[in-house]
C-alpha positions, -999 to +999 in steps of 0.1 A: -367-212+588-366-230+555-335-224+533-341-227+496-313-235+472-321-233+435-298-246+407-298-234+371-277-236+340-279-249+304-286-285+297-258-310+301-236-290+324-242-312+355-270-294+374-286-327+385-252-341+396-245-310+417-281-312+431-275-348+442-242-338+459-259-309+477-287-332+489-262-358+501-243-331+520-275-317+536-286-351+547-253-360+562-241-327+576-272-308+588-302-314+609-338-314+596-354-329+565-347-320+529-372-315+501-359-320+465-380-304+437-372-316+402-384-286+381-369-300+349-395-316+326-371-344+318-376-355+355-344-375+362-334-362+396-351-393+411-326-415+393-295-399+409-313-400+442-323-437+439-360-430+441-389-443+421-411-418+403-447-429+396-462-395+386-455-358+386-472-325+394-476-321+356-497-352+356-518-339+385-522-305+367-535-322+336-558-345+355-574-316+375-578-296+344-599-324+329-618-327+362-625-289+362-637-291+326-661-319+335-672-301+366-679-269+346-702-288+324-720-300+355-720-265+371-695-272+399-663-256+388-676-220+393-680-228+430-644-239+432-652-276+436-647-309+418-673-336+413-684-348+447-680-314+463-642-317+468-624-284+472-597-280+445-571-268+470-576-298+492-576-321+462-543-307+450-527-309+484-537-346+487-525-354+452-491-336+455-484-353+488-494-387+473-470-381+444-440-374+467-411-400+466-396-407+500-359-412+507-337-413+538-343-379+554-353-364+521-384-364+499-388-354+463-415-338+442-411-338+403-428-310+384-429-331+352-441-321+318-448-285+307-482-272+302-504-282+273-532-263+257-557-248+281-559-223+309-536-232+338-534-199+357-558-209+385-544-244+388-508-232+388-516-206+415-531-233+437-502-257+430-476-230+439-493-224+472-497-261+480-460-268+473-449-237+493-471-250+522-455-284+520-420-268+518-425-251+552-421-285+569-386-289+556-353-273+568-339-272+532-355-271+498-333-279+468-348-270+434-332-285+402-344-261+375-346-264+338-321-246+316-332-210+325-349-193+355-380-181+336-401-207+353-388-205+388-413-179+400-441-202+386-428-230+409-426-210+442-435-177+458-407-183+484-375-163+485-344-181+474-315-179+498-289-193+473-290-195+435-263-217+421-256-214+384-237-244+370-215-243+339-191-267+322-155-255+317-161-239+282-165-204+270-200-212+256-210-227+289-199-196+308-217-173+284-249-193+289-243-191+327-238-154+325-271-151+307-289-173+332-274-153+361-288-121+346-323-135+347-323-134+385-329-096+384-361-100+364-378-125+387-408-118+410-390-136+439-361-124+459-327-141+455-304-133+484-271-146+470-260-161+437-229-182+429-213-199+400-200-235+400-178-247+371-183-284+368-161-311+353-127-293+353-099-316+343-071-296+360-068-283+396-078-248+383-095-231+354-074-223+323-064-187+324-087-175+296-117-190+313-106-177+347-104-142+332-139-145+318-152-158+351-136-128+369-156-105+346-190-121+353-217-105+375-217-136+398-192-148+423-174-181+417-182-205+445-158-232+433-150-258+407-157-296+407-132-320+391-138-343+362-141-378+378-142-411+361-160-428+389-190-404+384-190-415+347-191-451+357-220-444+381-238-428+351-231-458+328-244-483+354-274-463+365-262-464+401-276-435+421-250-407+425-261-401+461-244-434+469-210-421+460-184-424+488-177-394+510-141-393+497-153-388+461-135-358+447-168-344+433-186-347+467-156-333+486-155-303+463-192-296+467-191-302+505-163-276+508-183-251+489-214-256+511-192-254+542-184-219+531-219-206+525-239-226+552 
């Protein structure tokens, strides 16, 4: 069975950092391959994973829309084909697989840019089914989402076993996390369990006012990760975060959390 872990939270709170640590843990501590899906239009998950990114699903979507428009002019799109008689589903499957970046026991797909003008419903439906079909070949799927959850059901029809909402240690960050967590009840997909991670805490525990607010939230606190200067230095140098040592405080914190839920 494929286990899907989705991360969400407002921009700048460290979702991509936590995603990298989760993928590092899954590769080292579990059996089976991992698929990382970068669902943020900024597409920088590949950088923390040390992977090249040549093109994205957004690029594929725009290309096929142009192909369909051309095929419509030639009378082919109504039959569900592209020029040359290629089935659109087969074409998308080939293109998405070609766009995957390969790591050591993990692969990555980047969703890329958001939709431009035009009708994307049919293309998005096919893309969702293609990506879900690919996901079945992996033990774990980790989805690094954009700020909210409103696009998650557009990315997958799969149930999500774990939703992890990430916040920084501020009242504003936690309010945003609470809002994001509330979106999970409005999605068309089922989320089995939801947790909160507070990232970048400078002490060994949350300040009391923040802890009181966390206790009032409709989401369980999975844990906190510490502020760590080494992580900052990795970011400055552009070195992939997945290369952090296993004794890194940030990795150790995330690994302890995953030990609890997995």
